[in-house]
N, CA, C and O of each residue as an XYZ file, in Angstrom:
528
protein
N       5.332    -42.339      3.017
C       4.890    -40.807      3.022
C       5.724    -39.927      3.755
O       6.011    -38.783      3.402
N       6.188    -40.627      5.020
C       7.140    -39.529      5.747
C       8.468    -39.516      5.062
O       9.044    -38.431      5.144
N       9.031    -40.358      4.474
C      10.339    -39.916      3.698
C       9.988    -39.358      2.659
O      10.876    -38.576      2.318
N       9.149    -39.352      1.974
C       8.535    -38.060      0.929
C       8.750    -36.860      1.534
O       9.516    -36.013      1.075
N       8.063    -36.721      2.629
C       8.007    -35.432      3.338
C       9.376    -34.867      3.769
O       9.625    -33.664      3.705
N      10.287    -35.830      4.229
C      11.475    -35.383      4.486
C      12.418    -35.023      3.437
O      13.272    -34.145      3.562
N      12.221    -35.776      2.339
C      12.851    -35.298      1.177
C      12.433    -33.821      0.609
O      13.201    -32.966      0.168
N      11.044    -33.751      0.734
C      10.522    -32.466      0.312
C      11.075    -31.479      1.054
O      11.404    -30.447      0.470
N      11.275    -31.599      2.423
C      11.981    -30.437      3.083
C      13.615    -30.318      2.434
O      14.171    -29.324      1.965
N      14.077    -31.558      2.581
C      15.435    -31.390      2.098
C      15.684    -30.611      0.910
O      16.616    -29.815      0.794
N      14.576    -30.941     -0.211
C      14.782    -30.380     -1.592
C      14.647    -28.847     -1.359
O      15.493    -28.080     -1.819
N      13.603    -28.412     -0.657
C      13.599    -26.970     -0.402
C      14.292    -26.219      0.146
O      14.290    -24.991      0.055
N      15.179    -27.119      0.980
C      16.368    -26.473      1.532
C      17.562    -26.086      0.616
O      18.277    -25.086      0.691
N      17.612    -27.247     -0.375
C      18.781    -27.345     -1.554
C      18.337    -26.148     -2.428
O      19.138    -25.245     -2.671
N      17.082    -26.128     -2.900
C      16.817    -24.784     -3.745
C      17.043    -23.439     -3.074
O      17.521    -22.497     -3.705
N      16.736    -23.361     -1.935
C      16.996    -22.092     -1.145
C      18.637    -21.714     -1.023
O      19.146    -20.593     -1.049
N      19.237    -22.914     -0.894
C      20.973    -22.927     -0.961
C      21.293    -22.637     -2.267
O      22.502    -22.461     -2.414
N      20.603    -22.520     -3.315
C      21.131    -22.292     -4.672
C      21.759    -23.439     -5.366
O      22.781    -23.442     -6.052
N      20.902    -24.489     -5.041
C      21.432    -25.882     -5.512
C      20.148    -26.391     -6.243
O      19.758    -27.512     -5.915
N      19.478    -25.745     -7.142
C      18.117    -26.216     -7.744
C      18.193    -27.412     -8.492
O      17.105    -27.958     -8.672
N      19.373    -28.070     -9.069
C      19.619    -29.310     -9.548
C      19.459    -30.411     -8.485
O      18.568    -31.258     -8.548
N      20.300    -30.352     -7.587
C      19.994    -31.461     -6.563
C      18.492    -31.234     -5.721
O      17.967    -32.215     -5.196
N      17.968    -30.131     -5.650
C      16.739    -30.018     -5.043
C      15.777    -30.531     -6.130
O      14.793    -31.081     -5.635
N      15.787    -30.508     -7.268
C      14.912    -31.025     -8.244
C      14.912    -32.406     -8.368
O      13.842    -32.976     -8.583
N      16.207    -33.192     -8.240
C      16.163    -34.545     -8.156
C      15.506    -35.282     -6.904
O      14.953    -36.382     -6.948
N      15.672    -34.455     -5.752
C      15.208    -34.632     -4.278
C      13.498    -34.578     -4.473
O      12.744    -35.432     -4.007
N      13.181    -33.708     -5.049
C      11.642    -33.287     -5.115
C      10.743    -34.394     -6.022
O       9.600    -34.830     -5.883
N      11.651    -34.604     -6.870
C      10.920    -35.594     -8.037
C      10.999    -36.768     -7.415
O      10.128    -37.552     -7.792
N      11.785    -37.215     -6.529
C      11.881    -38.571     -5.820
C      10.842    -38.707     -4.605
O      10.345    -39.766     -4.222
N      10.640    -37.600     -4.142
C       9.575    -37.170     -3.203
C       8.223    -37.478     -4.068
O       7.370    -38.261     -3.651
N       8.121    -36.852     -5.195
C       6.765    -37.197     -5.750
C       6.426    -38.533     -6.345
O       5.269    -38.945     -6.432
N       7.591    -39.253     -6.789
C       7.454    -40.518     -6.931
C       7.138    -41.284     -5.631
O       6.342    -42.202     -5.828
N       7.463    -41.180     -4.623
C       6.901    -41.871     -3.583
C       5.741    -41.448     -2.910
O       5.407    -42.177     -1.975
N       4.974    -40.378     -3.155
C       3.696    -39.735     -2.758
C       3.270    -39.271     -4.451
O       3.544    -38.219     -5.027
N       2.696    -40.179     -4.842
C       1.896    -39.867     -6.168
C       0.784    -38.999     -6.200
O       0.370    -38.592     -7.286
N       0.212    -38.644     -5.060
C      -0.567    -37.471     -4.792
C      -0.299    -36.584     -3.749
O      -0.996    -36.401     -2.751
N       1.052    -35.892     -4.125
C       1.711    -34.853     -3.411
C       0.971    -33.624     -2.887
O       0.072    -33.242     -3.636
N       1.118    -33.047     -1.966
C       0.539    -31.858     -1.436
C       1.248    -30.738     -2.551
O       2.282    -30.942     -3.188
N       0.535    -29.711     -2.590
C       1.030    -28.829     -3.500
C       2.333    -28.101     -3.271
O       2.877    -27.526     -4.214
N       2.902    -28.099     -1.953
C       4.278    -27.477     -1.677
C       5.349    -28.460     -2.350
O       6.526    -28.103     -2.410
N       4.930    -29.730     -2.869
C       6.022    -30.396     -3.432
C       6.142    -30.035     -4.739
O       7.271    -29.923     -5.216
N       4.917    -29.778     -5.576
C       4.844    -29.114     -6.831
C       5.629    -27.578     -6.898
O       6.382    -27.275     -7.823
N       5.373    -26.851     -5.975
C       5.640    -25.571     -5.801
C       7.291    -25.522     -5.622
O       7.908    -24.557     -6.074
N       7.882    -26.452     -5.037
C       9.361    -26.583     -4.701
C       9.979    -27.034     -6.176
O      11.110    -26.664     -6.493
N       9.257    -27.766     -6.961
C       9.621    -28.426     -8.107
C       9.721    -27.372     -9.217
O      10.673    -27.317     -9.995
N       8.592    -26.476     -9.236
C       8.499    -25.421    -10.018
C       9.434    -24.421     -9.729
O       9.830    -23.752    -10.684
N       9.941    -24.139     -8.428
C      11.090    -23.235     -8.020
C      12.272    -23.535     -8.564
O      12.969    -22.663     -9.083
N      12.651    -24.891     -8.501
C      13.836    -25.210     -8.807
C      14.076    -25.527    -10.486
O      15.184    -25.487    -11.020
N      12.834    -25.838    -11.171
C      13.065    -25.739    -12.448
C      13.078    -24.217    -13.134
O      13.554    -23.969    -14.242
N      12.526    -23.364    -12.342
C      12.560    -22.016    -12.785
C      14.124    -21.503    -12.663
O      14.562    -20.910    -13.648
N      14.983    -21.682    -11.550
C      16.158    -21.555    -11.284
C      17.073    -22.209    -12.209
O      18.161    -21.701    -12.478
N      16.684    -23.308    -12.706
C      17.322    -24.048    -13.844
C      17.214    -23.620    -15.386
O      17.884    -24.074    -16.314
N      16.289    -22.711    -15.438
C      15.928    -22.086    -16.727
C      14.963    -22.772    -17.354
O      14.668    -22.429    -18.499
N      14.307    -23.833    -16.749
C      13.330    -24.730    -17.343
C      11.725    -24.173    -17.039
O      10.869    -24.737    -16.357
N      11.624    -22.918    -17.756
C      10.230    -22.379    -17.528
C       9.194    -22.994    -17.869
O       8.187    -22.775    -17.196
N       9.124    -23.768    -18.792
C       7.958    -24.988    -19.178
C       7.802    -25.831    -18.048
O       6.663    -26.176    -17.736
N       8.850    -26.239    -17.341
C       8.775    -27.222    -16.320
C       8.188    -26.623    -15.335
O       7.287    -27.236    -14.761
N       8.585    -25.137    -14.844
C       8.007    -24.521    -13.976
C       6.594    -24.593    -13.724
O       6.020    -25.035    -12.729
N       5.975    -23.937    -15.095
C       4.787    -23.801    -15.241
C       4.000    -25.259    -15.358
O       2.895    -25.367    -14.825
N       4.475    -26.158    -15.927
C       3.472    -27.627    -15.468
C       3.530    -27.872    -14.061
O       2.531    -28.283    -13.471
N       4.629    -27.653    -13.458
C       4.465    -28.073    -11.984
C       3.483    -27.083    -11.173
O       3.031    -27.492    -10.104
N       3.181    -25.972    -11.574
C       2.169    -24.893    -10.904
C       0.885    -25.395    -11.474
O      -0.124    -25.573    -10.792
N       0.973    -25.617    -12.766
C      -0.584    -25.958    -13.394
C      -0.958    -27.042    -12.614
O      -2.161    -27.087    -12.357
N      -0.252    -27.940    -12.159
C      -0.505    -29.296    -11.465
C      -1.014    -29.187    -10.192
O      -1.461    -30.146     -9.564
N      -0.959    -27.977     -9.758
C      -1.332    -27.746     -8.224
C      -2.745    -27.487     -8.132
O      -3.317    -26.895     -9.048
N      -3.350    -27.874     -7.118
C      -4.855    -27.827     -6.801
C      -5.123    -26.469     -6.499
O      -6.208    -25.998     -6.840
N      -4.134    -25.648     -5.799
C      -4.202    -24.363     -5.476
C      -3.217    -23.703     -5.693
O      -2.243    -23.773     -4.942
N      -3.247    -22.827     -6.885
C      -2.051    -22.200     -7.564
C      -1.844    -20.694     -6.917
O      -0.889    -19.962     -7.180
N      -2.907    -20.383     -6.035
C      -2.773    -18.801     -5.435
C      -1.221    -18.361     -4.985
O      -0.665    -17.310     -5.305
N      -0.675    -19.416     -4.176
C       0.563    -19.205     -3.526
C       1.651    -19.002     -4.660
O       2.669    -18.408     -4.307
N       1.575    -19.374     -5.835
C       2.507    -19.728     -6.726
C       2.400    -18.712     -8.032
O       3.099    -18.743     -9.044
N       1.382    -17.854     -7.730
C       0.929    -16.781     -9.095
C       2.062    -16.073     -9.473
O       2.351    -16.238    -10.658
N       2.910    -15.220     -8.747
C       4.134    -14.545     -9.144
C       5.016    -15.372     -9.944
O       5.292    -15.030    -11.094
N       5.499    -16.472     -9.409
C       6.319    -17.446     -9.733
C       5.908    -17.869    -11.460
O       6.696    -17.785    -12.402
N       4.493    -18.321    -11.531
C       3.801    -18.778    -12.692
C       3.976    -17.304    -13.868
O       4.448    -17.414    -15.000
N       3.432    -15.884    -13.208
C       3.749    -15.057    -14.075
C       5.139    -14.855    -14.482
O       5.363    -14.636    -15.673
N       6.170    -14.905    -13.580
C       7.456    -14.912    -14.198
C       8.001    -16.032    -15.010
O       8.987    -15.801    -15.709
N       7.493    -17.168    -14.999
C       7.853    -18.228    -15.790
C       7.196    -18.116    -17.363
O       7.868    -18.397    -18.355
N       5.972    -17.723    -17.426
C       5.172    -17.239    -18.479
C       6.052    -16.263    -19.169
O       6.458    -16.435    -20.318
N       6.379    -15.074    -18.317
C       7.196    -14.241    -19.133
C       8.614    -14.642    -19.594
O       9.056    -14.310    -20.694
N       9.239    -15.308    -18.776
C      10.648    -15.944    -19.492
C      10.300    -17.112    -20.560
O      11.184    -17.669    -21.210
N       9.065    -17.394    -20.665
C       8.894    -18.594    -21.618
C       8.262    -17.637    -22.864
O       7.987    -18.180    -23.934
N       8.072    -16.359    -22.696
C       7.693    -15.454    -23.779
C       6.188    -15.403    -24.340
O       5.838    -15.046    -25.465
N       5.382    -15.851    -23.270
C       3.804    -15.794    -23.427
C       3.389    -14.779    -22.573
O       2.875    -15.073    -21.494
N       3.583    -13.344    -22.994
C       3.331    -12.390    -22.174
C       1.726    -11.976    -21.948
O       1.433    -10.997    -21.262
N       0.907    -12.654    -22.465
C      -0.735    -12.382    -22.321
C      -0.949    -13.139    -20.995
O      -1.634    -12.694    -20.074
N      -0.172    -14.567    -20.974
C      -0.561    -15.383    -19.746
C       0.293    -14.880    -18.612
O      -0.204    -15.044    -17.498
N       1.578    -14.249    -18.669
C       2.315    -13.605    -17.917
C       1.431    -12.373    -16.940
O       1.362    -12.227    -15.719
N       0.913    -11.716    -17.912
C       0.019    -10.402    -17.408
C      -1.247    -11.079    -16.692
O      -1.607    -10.542    -15.644
N      -1.817    -11.974    -17.051
C      -3.086    -12.452    -16.516
C      -2.685    -12.815    -15.059
O      -3.288    -12.281    -14.128
N      -1.633    -13.754    -14.820
C      -1.374    -14.114    -13.493
C      -0.616    -12.997    -12.708
O      -0.485    -12.995    -11.484
N      -0.240    -12.256    -13.374
C       0.272    -11.130    -12.565
C      -1.018    -10.426    -11.818
O      -1.088    -10.249    -10.602
N      -2.023    -10.061    -12.779
C      -3.140     -9.449    -12.292
C      -3.588    -10.418    -11.293
O      -3.768     -9.874    -10.204
N      -3.806    -11.562    -11.302
C      -4.354    -12.472    -10.365
C      -3.616    -12.446     -9.154
O      -4.269    -12.633     -8.128
N      -2.257    -12.232     -9.040
C      -1.210    -12.150     -8.058
C      -1.523    -10.965     -7.237
O      -1.577    -11.046     -6.009
N      -1.733     -9.849     -7.889
C      -1.779     -8.480     -7.171
C      -3.275     -8.414     -6.846
O      -3.634     -7.477     -6.132
N      -4.107     -9.205     -7.237
C      -5.526     -9.100     -6.614
C      -5.381     -9.698     -5.457
O      -6.161     -9.192     -4.650
N      -4.492    -10.880     -4.803
C      -4.409    -11.396     -3.760
C      -3.477    -10.412     -2.845
O      -3.679    -10.335     -1.633
N      -2.603     -9.778     -3.392
C      -1.682     -8.982     -2.672
C      -1.456     -7.796     -3.321
O      -0.583     -7.755     -4.188
N      -2.203     -6.669     -2.998
C      -2.066     -5.554     -3.942
C      -0.941     -4.777     -3.366
O      -0.482     -3.875     -4.067
N      -0.538     -4.945     -2.446
C       0.582     -4.333     -1.643
C       1.902     -4.909     -1.842
O       2.852     -4.472     -1.192
N       2.048     -5.859     -2.690
C       3.282     -6.408     -3.007
C       4.327     -5.447     -3.662
O       4.091     -4.785     -4.674
N       5.458     -5.443     -3.004
C       6.633     -4.388     -3.630
C       7.680     -5.353     -3.982
O       8.244     -6.085     -3.169
N       7.924     -5.307     -5.353
C       8.844     -6.394     -5.553
C      10.367     -6.213     -4.896
O      10.906     -7.135     -4.284
N      10.965     -4.973     -5.086
C      12.153     -4.928     -4.338
C      12.411     -5.134     -2.784
O      13.486     -5.510     -2.316
N      11.304     -4.842     -2.075
C      11.356     -5.395     -0.604
C      11.163     -6.712     -0.584
O      11.849     -7.408      0.165
N      10.200     -7.259     -1.403
C       9.937     -8.764     -1.335
C      11.490     -9.568     -1.778
O      11.817    -10.562     -1.129
N      12.076     -9.239     -2.516
C      13.187     -9.868     -3.110
C      14.420     -9.476     -2.232
O      15.393    -10.226     -2.302
N      14.487     -8.408     -1.430
C      15.289     -8.274     -0.269
C      15.180     -9.538      0.802
O      16.219    -10.075      1.186
N      14.206     -9.880      1.153
C      13.865    -11.109      2.088
C      13.995    -12.436      1.576
O      14.303    -13.391      2.289
N      13.732    -12.520      0.182
C      13.755    -13.751     -0.361
C      14.917    -14.646     -0.093
O      15.966    -14.387     -0.684
N      14.863    -15.838      0.857
C      15.876    -16.486      1.058
C      16.494    -17.611      0.115
O      16.252    -18.818      0.134
N      17.244    -16.991     -0.607
C      17.862    -17.722     -1.941
C      19.471    -17.117     -1.767
O      19.793    -15.930     -1.793
N      20.276    -18.176     -1.602
C      21.725    -17.773     -1.469
C      22.529    -16.909     -2.391
O      23.253    -15.970     -2.062
N      22.214    -17.523     -4.003
C      22.835    -16.866     -4.930
C      22.103    -15.656     -5.389
O      20.901    -15.667     -5.653
N      22.939    -14.521     -5.483
C      22.203    -13.367     -6.325
C      21.769    -13.229     -7.479
O      20.919    -12.424     -7.861
N      22.473    -14.198     -8.227
C      22.093    -14.345     -9.670
C      20.714    -15.252     -9.643
O      20.080    -15.197    -10.697
N      20.225    -15.971     -8.736
C      19.025    -16.499     -8.828
C      18.111    -15.636     -8.468
O      17.010    -15.869     -8.966
N      18.178    -14.591     -7.683
C      17.307    -13.336     -7.234
C      17.209    -12.524     -8.559
O      16.152    -12.004     -8.918
N      18.264    -12.451     -9.201
C      18.128    -11.451    -10.300
C      17.307    -12.208    -11.386
O      16.457    -11.616    -12.051
N      17.580    -13.521    -11.547
C      16.821    -14.142    -12.672
C      15.209    -14.248    -12.376
O      14.311    -14.270    -13.218
N      15.100    -14.301    -11.072
C      13.676    -14.023    -10.634
C      13.062    -12.818    -10.761
O      11.864    -12.736    -11.032
N      13.958    -11.611    -10.546
C      13.560    -10.205    -10.719
C      13.178    -10.128    -12.172
O      12.087     -9.658    -12.495
N      14.083    -10.598    -13.101
C      13.917    -10.527    -14.465
C      12.495    -10.827    -15.018
O      11.807    -10.086    -15.721
N      12.184    -12.139    -14.525
C      10.737    -12.599    -14.782
C       9.884    -11.813    -14.348
O       9.095    -11.292    -15.136
N       9.838    -11.539    -12.987
C       8.893    -10.655    -12.474
C       8.688     -9.507    -13.182
O       7.539     -9.299    -13.574
N       9.709     -8.561    -13.482
C       9.560     -7.362    -14.067
C       9.104     -7.371    -15.480
O       8.570     -6.370    -15.958
N       9.353     -8.832    -16.412
C       8.832     -8.977    -17.794
C       7.354     -9.055    -17.707
O       6.533     -8.695    -18.550
N       7.124     -9.683    -16.338
C       5.509     -9.932    -16.222
C       4.731     -8.639    -15.990
O       3.547     -8.571    -16.321
N       5.439     -7.507    -15.368
C       4.918     -6.333    -15.132
C       4.781     -6.027    -13.678
O       4.018     -5.149    -13.276
N       5.546     -6.776    -12.867
C       5.585     -6.523    -11.378
C       6.766     -5.514    -11.093
O       7.891     -5.611    -11.583
N       6.325     -4.500    -10.196
C       7.110     -3.374    -10.089
C       7.284     -3.186     -8.664
O       7.952     -2.242     -8.243
């Protein structure tokens, strides 16, 4: 499990460095070493999948989490990008219930992702889901 946790941290760093393909490979390896992974493993896999344009993969990873509350915005954006606006709006509402003071541009300004186009892709999904 310690190797899996180290791989998880490495995968997270790779995703934030705008290397989601490498990050996804590392987090999948971590999940294989820890078949009952904590939710943050799935959260990292979902983020990497989203940045790779695999929105259904992102949804699948988030849906397998025990507590999806931390990933509601990403789930809403993923559903929006996948074209399921009903589910996107539902998860946006749930995310807004958890954080009614959320401001899209303020949050994106501090999102630790290296490449601007990754932030733009996330903004697009969040805006499609109805975040402002």
